[in-house]
N, C-alpha and C positions, 0 to 999 in steps of 0.2 A: 482267756484270763478272767478270773472272777472280779467283778466290780462290787465294791462295798458301798452301801448307802446307810446313813444313820438318819432316822426320822424322829424329830423332836415334836412332842404333842401327838404321839401316834394313836392314842385312843380317843382323840377328839373327833369332831364331825368329819373333817377333811382327812385327817390322818388315817382313819380306819380304811378308807378307800385307797388312799395313796400308797400305803404300805403294801396292800394286795396288788396294786397295779405294778409297782416296782418289782416285787417278788416274782410275779408271773412273767415279767420281762427279763428275768435272768439275773437280777441283782441279789446279792447277799445282803439282806436287810436286818438292821438292828432297830427295833421299835422301842423308842424311849418315851416313858410317861412317868408321872409321879407315883402311880400305883404299880407300875411294872406289869400291867395286865396284857392280855392279848384278845383279839377279836376272833370269833368263831369262823369268820370267812377267810382268815389268813392261811396261806399254805403252811404246812408243818415246819418248813425249814426256817421260817422267820424267827429270829432271836428277840428276846425282850430284855429290857434293862430298866431299872428303877432310878429316876433322877428328877429332881426339881430343877427346872431350868434356871432358877435364881441362884443355884448352888454351882459356882464355877468349877469347883473340883469334881463334883458329880458328873457334870456335863462332859468335862474333859476325860473322865474315866470311861464314859459311855463311848466316846469317840475312839479311845484306846490308841493304838499305834497309827491310826489314820483311816481315812475313807476317801473314796473318789468324790462323793457328794454328801453334803449335810443339808437335809431338808427341814426347815423350821416353820411350823404352823403357828407358833405362839410368840414369836419375837415381837417386841413392843417397846419402841423407844431407842434412843441413842446408846444407852447402856448395854442393851442386848446386842446391838450392832457391834459394839466394841468387843463384847464377849465372843462373838462369832469370829471377828477378825483376829482375835488373839489365838485362835486355833488354826490360822492359815497355814502354818508349817506342816500341819497334819491333814489338811482338808483340801481336796482338789478344787472344788467349787461349792457354791451354795445355791439353794432355791428357797426363797423366803416369801411367805404369804403376806401381802399388804392389802390395801383397800382402795376402792375408787373414791372414797371420801377424802382422799388427799387432794383432789382437784379443787381449784377455785376458778371462777369465771373471770372475764377480762376486767370486771369492775371490783375484783377482790372479794366477791361473795362466795360462800362455801356452805357446806352442810352445817357449819358452826354458826352461821349468821341467819339461818332460815327462820328463826323465831322473831327476828327483828322486822320492823316495817320495811317492806320492799327488800327484804334480806335474802330471799330464796335465790340461789344461783341460777343463771340462765346459760347453760352450757350449750356449745354447738352440738348439733345432731348429725352424724354420730360423734361421740367424744373420743379423740385420739390421745395417745400418750404424749403428744406434743403440747397438750394443754398445760398451762402452768399449775403449780401446786402451792398449797398453803405454806406459810413460813413455819419452820420447826419450832416447837415449844412444848411446854408442859401443861397447857391449858385444856387439852381435849384429846380424845382418841385420835382425831385426824391429825393434829399437830404432832403428836407423839409418833404416829406412823410416818409422817413426813420427815421427822428427825431420824428415824430408823433408816428410811430410804436414803437420805442424804449421806449419812455416814457410810453405808454399804456401797453406794455408787462411787463415792470418793476413794474407797479402798479397793476398787476393782482390780488394780494392778497386783494386789497381794492376794485377794480372794474374789475371783470372778463370781458375781451374784446375779441371778435372775430374780427380779421382784415381780410377783404376780398380784395385780390389783383386782381383787375379787369384788363382784357386785353383791347383790342380795343372795347370800348363800342359802341353798335349800337342800333338803335331804334329811334322813333320820339322824338322830342324836343332836339336832340343833337346839340350843338353849333359848333362842329367840326366833322361833319360826313365824314368819309373817302369815303363813297359811292358817295359823291358829285362829285368826280373826274370823274366817269364814267357816272353818271346820267346827268350832264350838257353837257358832250361831246355828248351824244345821243340826248339830246334836241337841240343841236346846229348842228346836222346833220353831225358830224364827222364820216366818214366811215372807217377810218384807225386809229390805235393806235400803239404806241411803248411801249413795255414792256422790261425792262432790266432784267438781270440775268435769261434769259430764261423763264420769266413769273412764276418762281417757288418761289418767295418771299412769306413768310408766317409770318404774325403777328397775333397771336391768337385772334379772336374776342370774345366778351362777350355780349350776349343779355341782355337787361334790365330785361327780364322775367326770365332768369336763375339766374341773380344776386338777383332778388326779392325772388326767391325760396330759395336761400342760406340764405338770411336775415330771411325769415320765419322760417327756420329750426334752425338757430343759436339762434334766439330769444327764442325758446323753450328749447334750450340745452346750457345753459350758460357755458362758459369756457374761458380760456386764450390761444389763438392760432392765427396763421396766416395761411390763406388758399387761394389757387389760386381760381379765380372766372372767368372761361372762358367757352365757348361753348364746346360741345362734339367733334366738328370737327374744324379743322384749314385749311380752303381752301387756295389754292394758289391764288395769285393776278390774274392769268389768269382765274382761276375758278370763282372768284368773278366777274370779268368783264363779263364773259359769262353768269353768273346768272343774272346780271343786264340787259344785252342785252335781255335775255328771258323775264324778267318782263316788260321791256319797248317795247318789240316787234320789235327790230331792229337787223340787221345783220352787224357785224363789222369785218373787216380784221385786224388781229393782226400781227405786225412785231416784232419778238422776237430777242433780242440781247443777246449774250452770256455774256457780261460783264456789267459794270455799265451804268447808263444813260450817253449819250454823252454830255449832259449839264444839268444844273438844270431846264431848260425850256422844256426838251424833255424826256418824259418817266419817270420822277421822281415822281412816285405816292406816296401817303401817306403810302403805304405798302412796297415800294421798299427797300429791304435790301439784302446784299449778303449771309446772313445766316438766318436760320429759328428761330423764337421765338415761340415755341410751349410748352404749359404748361400741367402738369399732374394734374388730378383731383382726384386721388386715396384717398388723405387725407380727402377731403370733403365727399367722398362716405363712407369712413370708419368711420369718427368721427360723421357725421351728418345724415348718411343714404341718402345722396343727390343723386338724379337722375335728369338729365337735363329735363326740360319741353319743350324746343324747340331746333331746330337746326337752323343754320345760314339761310338757304334758306327759312325756314318756315315763318320768319317774314320779309324777304326782301321786299315783296310788300308794307307793311305799311311804311317801311323806305323810299323806293323810292317815294311813294305817298307824304310823308311829305316833302321831299326835293323839289319835283316838286311844291308843294303848296307854299313853302317859296320862291322859285325862280320866281314865276309867276309875270311878269311885273317889276322885280327888277334886278338891277345889283347884281351879286353874292357876290361881296365884301360888299354890303350893307346888303344883307340877312345873310351873314355869315362872319362878320368882324373878329371874332377870328380865323376863318379858314385862312383868308388872312394873318393875323399877324403871324400865326404859320408856314404856308407853302409857303407864297409868292404867286406869280402869277402862278397858276396851269394850266392856259389856254392860253399860248403863242402859238397860232396856227401858226403864221407866222414863228416862229423858228422851229416848228415841220414840217411845209410844206417844209421849206428849207432843213431840214435834210432828209426828205423822197425823195425830188427831187434829192439830192446828191446820194442816194442809187440807184435811177432809172438811173442816169447818169453812 
């Protein structure tokens, strides 16, 4: 019997890989995106549909008479959850991408409080799905994702939904690639770098290929659950920097600081944090039979190549505007040189 899957956000970073994984697994896939485009890697039988997920009628039309699974890469907030549940009479189950930023620690600290004094969360290592989550709301990305989760989990009787809490997503087509921090520095010939917290910061990465594998497995095993979605390893920021050096063929001297960055312009990488954020994948292994298909270093060359291609002949803020909006100026070399000179003095 033919199984039909509808993938919303199909031409995004995760969607491109997930569509291919489902199609190669025998699903009849309809790839839904605002532009209605297709990726060159998809098998020929993949169908495409144009729809803005904010348009209820267009999304319903893409689902058509029904599907066994609706995969949503771009659901965001309670309204999107209700939109999905409204299609429950035509959808067997859903798989929805969420985020590990929904977690808060036992003192109520989360990613939203990390800029406050003593505000960075101290999660257990490893972090399991049993950890409590932030209160739903409209104040941040995390609270909106928490609202999405709560609505979908509550509606599990009508629409069984697997929520995948992704970590630091990496791979081509990412609009905010953390790897940019080291790739651009190497392209610019920076031979020294500053890493705070002894270079030991860890924020668990998640390959698009591992997330796609989780989507493939969850699509075939409907249920109402929230699962972590990260790689099998969580390298330190120093290890990530060294791995990118190896891919780009450069040698860099690393200056390690015991404490935090001396200023926002010096050493404050997209991974830098005083405590680790490392997730456990036992639940996915137990419930879905999941096994990671790649490790972080396996796919790093394609990530680096994609970033280099995007940067070619362009200002990095033009190539990655969302990265600049999120992190500010990551490449204030004058401030970094002044700091390094002060160390030499």
